[in-house]
N, C-alpha and C positions, 0 to 999 in steps of 0.2 A: 526548334521546339524542345522543351524539357519533358522527357518521357519518364513516367512513373509506373512502377509495378505494385500491385496490391496483392499481398499473400494472405489469403483467408477472406471468406465472404459470408461470415455468420452475422450475428447481431451487430458487432462493432464494425466489421468490414463494410457492411451495407450502410451503416451510419457515416463512415468516412466518405464513401462514394457520394451519398446524398448531399452532405454538407459541402464537399468539394465542388460538386456541380453547381450548387447555389452560389458559391463564392468565386467560381472560376473566372468569370468575366471581369470582376473587380481585381482579382489577383493579376490577371494578364494586363489590365490597364496600368496598374502600378509597376509591374515588372517590365513592361514593354516587350514581352515575349510570350509565345503560346506555351501552355502547359496542358498536359493531359494524362489521365490514367489509361495506359495502353494495354496492360495485361492484368487479368484477375486470376490468381492461382487458387484452384479448389481441388478437393478430392473427388467430388461427385458433381458431374456436369448436369445431371438430371434433377437435382434437388430444387424444389420450388423456393423462390426468394421474393422478398417484398420489393426490393429495389432493383431496377433494371441496370444494364451494363453500360449504357450511354456510349455504345460503340467500342468498348474495350473488348479485347479478345479473351475468351474464357479458356483457360488452359489447365492441364493436370500435371504438366512436367515443368519443373523449375528451370530446366536447361534452356527452355525457350526464352526465358528472361535473361539468363546469363550469356547466352549465345547471340543475343540481339546486338550487343556492342554499343547501343545508344541509350540504354536505360540508365538514368542518373540517380534515381531515388527508389528505394524499396520501403514500402510501408508493410510491416509484418504484424499481422493480427491472427495468426493461426491458432493460438491457444495451446499449441503442442510443444512440449519441451525439446524433444530430439529434432523434430523438423524445424522448429523455430531457430534453434541453435545453429543447425547446418545452414539454413538460409542466411542468417545474419552474418555468420563467419565468412561464407563464400562471397556475399555481397561486399563486405568490407575489403576482402582481399582483391576484389575486382574494382576497387575504388568507387563503389556505389554507396551513397549516403543511406543510412538506415534510420528509420523511425519505428519504434516498437512499443507495445504495451505489455510485453511478455515478462512479467516480474519473476516467474520461475526461472527462466533462462538467465535473466540478469543476476538473480541471487546466486546462481550456481557459477556464472562465468563473467561477472562484472569486470574483474581486473583484466582478464585475458582479452575480452572484446574491446574494452576501453583502450588498451595498449595497441590493438590492431587498428582501430580507428585513427589513433594518433600516427601510427607508423605509415599508414596509407593516405593520410591527409584528408580524411572524410569525416562527416558527422555521424555520431551515434547518439540519438536523442530518444528520451523515454519518459517524457512528462506524464504520459497516461499510465505508467506502470505502478505508480503509488498515488492513491487518492483520486483516480479517475479524472473527473473534470475539475478537481481542485488545483489551482496553479501553485505548485509547491517545489518541484525539482529545480526549475530554473532559478527562482529566488534563493533557494537553499544553497545552490552552488555559488551564487554571488556572495551570500553572507559568509560562507565558509572561507572564501578568499579574502574578503575585506575586513572581517572581524572574527574574533575568537568565539566560536560556539561552545558553550559549556554544558548545555542540556537541551533535550527536546522530549516532548511527550505528545501523544495524540490518540485519537480514535481512528484506527486504520481498517476496521471491519464494519462496513455499512450494515451487513446482515446481523452481526452481533449487536450493534447499536440499535437496530430495529427491534430485535428480540427483547433486549433489556428495557428499552423504552416502553414497548407494549406491555410487558409484564407489570411495570410500575403504574402506568397510566390507566390500564384497563383491568388491573388485578386478575390477570389471566396466567394460567400455569405455563411453565417452560414448554411442556410437550404440546400444548394447544397452539402457542405462538409459533413454535418450530414448524408445525404443519402448515400454518397460514403463510409463513415465510417461504416455504417450498412452493406453495400454490401461486404465490406472487412472483416466483422466479428469483428470489433473493438467495436461495440455497439450492444446491444440487440434491439429488435423491439421497446420496450419502453426504451429510453436511459436515463431517468431522474436520475437513480442511479449514472451514470457517469457525465453527463453534469450538474446535480444539485449539484455535489460535495460530495454526500453522501459516495461514495466509498472511495474517498480520505480522508474524515473525519475519517472513520473507521481505515484506515492505520495510520493516524496521532495520533489517540488515542493510538494505540499500541506503536508507536515510542516514544511518549512523556512519556508514563508510564515507558517504559524501560529507556529512557535517563535521566529522572529527578528523578527516583527511588521513585516514589509515584504515587498514582492513579490519572489519568486524564480521565474522562469519555467523551463519545461522546457529551453529553449535555453541557460540559464545553467549547466546541470548536465552535467559531462563524463560520457560514456557509453561503457561497454565491457562486452560480454556475456561468456558463458562458452563460446562455440562453438569457440574455439581450444584449449581445455584438453584434454589427453589423459591417459590413465590413468598414463602414466609420470611426468607432472608431479605428479599427486596422490600417487603412491607415493613419489617422491623426497622431497617435502616432508613427507609423513607420517613417514618415517624420521628426519627432522630435528626432529620434534615439532610439526609444523604441520598444520592442516586448512584446505583452501581453501573459501572461501565467497564468494558474490556480495554484497558489502557496499555499502549506500547510506549515505553519510555527508556531513555538512556542518559547517562551522566558521565562527564569527563572531569577528572581532577588529577593534576600532576601526571598526565599521560596514562592514568588508570581509567578503565572503562567499566561501568556497570550497566547492564541492559536487561530488560525483561518485558514480557507481555503477560499481564495478569489482571484479574478483576480488581478494581479499586472503587471504593465508595467515596464519591466526591461531593462536597457541599453543593446545594442547589444553586448557589451563586457562582459556581465555577464556570469559566469560559467554555470548557468542553461540554458541560451539561446543556448549553444552548444548541448543541447539535441534535437535531430531532430525527427520529426514524433512521433511514439509511444514509444520512449525511456523515461525512468524515470531517475531522478537525485536527489541526496540529498547532502546537505552540513551540517556538524556538527561542531559547534564551542565550544571551551573549554578554560579554564583558562591556562592550561599547554601545550596543544598541538596545539593551535591556531585554525586550522581547518583541516578537512578531507573532501574530495569529493568522491562521489560514483555515478556511472552511469551504466546503463544496460537496457535491454529490460524488460518492466514491465509486460509482459504477453506473452502467446504463449505456444504451446505444449512443445517444447524442452528447452527454457529458464527456465520455471517453473519446468519441470522435472529435469533439471540439479541441481537446487537449492535443490530439495528434495533428490536427490542422494547424494548431499554433506552432508546433514543432516544424511542420512543413513550411510555413511562412518564414521561420527562422533560417531554414536551409535556403529557400529562394533568395532571401535578402542578406544572407551571411551575417546574421545577428548574434551568433554564438561563437565561442572559441572552439577550435578543432583540437586543441591540446586536451589530453585526458584531464577530467576534473578531479581525479583521485589523487590524494596526497601520498606521501611516503613516511608519515609519522610512525614512529615505533611505539605502538600502543600496547598496553598490558591489560589483559582482561582479568578482572578479579571477581570473586563470588558476589552475587547480588545481595547486598546486606543493608539496604536502606531500612532505617528504623521507622516504625509506625505503631500506633495502636491498632489492634486487630479485632474485628468482629469474629467471634468463634462460635460455631454450633457443633457440639460434640457430646456424645453419650458417655465419653470417658472423661473423668476429671482432668483439668488442666494442670500443667507443671509450671505455668507462668503466673506472674503477678496479675491480679484482677483489679481493674479500675472500676468496673461496674457489672453487676449481674442483671441482665434484662429480663430473663425468665428462666425456667428450668432448662438446663443444658445450653444456655446461650449467654455469652459473656463478652465484655469489651476488656481487652488486656491493657496493661501498662505498656509503654513503648518497648518494642523488642525488634531485633534485626530479622529481616525476612528469612535469611538462610538458617538462622538459629531456630526460628519458629517452625519452619517447614520440616526441618530435620527431626523434630520431636513431635510433630502433629500426628494424632491417630489417623489411620488410613481413611476412615469413613467421615472424618470431620471436615467441615467447611471453614475456611479462613479467608476473610476479605480485609485487606488493609484499608485503613481510613486515611483519606487525603485531607489533611488539616488546612 
């Protein structure tokens, strides 16, 4: 029997157990061997949960997993950075395959953990870490090996996508939509990790490192959230044929990388605008395959659990390479300097060329580099690049 340990039994952990039990009989038939989740690691034994344990042993000490000697797979969904890192590292060192959704741990330790997995000949899989239920990591790894990826862009924050979509469609203020998003569970009580763009930046760090086959750190990615955007900005741009989204994007040219997470006004016909509410979407561009598009729910119990079960089957049937998917390209990070026309709302007169004045204190600039504009922009001004 293949023994599995599940670390974390919150929303996603229970989803993993539920889907696993529904698919278990079919997996065993195809595999020709019994499989089971034997341990569930939690902090609080007494906490009420929606999904039962199906005979798994509820434990509070990870040593019981590592001392068992027969556990072959760890599914890590603790949502905790320090605990998640410790569990993943020890599991790999004990030659236990790891499946995780912990993007924070991966962003901080991707190179170290990938090297450990390769050294000990086990899998480290993390499809659910970026895009939730959107199948992205596995095809991205394949594309990066077989074809030169030169750019990628996407909507990596379902909560920000929900907020900006609602503001436009329902003509509702940022503050009102923010509270509704909290009530629906799309945001934490302190939402800055999402609306500030930090969560999307972690995901872009993982994607760019995989896509460009060289290390791109969080600090290398320009960051701008959506907290300064008001309904009047959304409405004005909508009348011009644009929709505002928080876009994560990166470009590679001659081993030079530019990467940023920032609001972008996209034409209504753009592929990314078809992502509604909390959906995520990503486009990947290459020299040989032109482009590929991916879309799916970026979070939630069952979309995320589905991604983790997909990784689990890859472990069962040895469908992935155990070698590290990370490359050793010598990349050079340069300032984010993509040129664009910008929508500007500012009480202070602009120092840039004006293409069009929309109303008092609101302009569209002539094309200007992002870093040049941001360096000279008044503090209280709002600037949103136009995606042409």
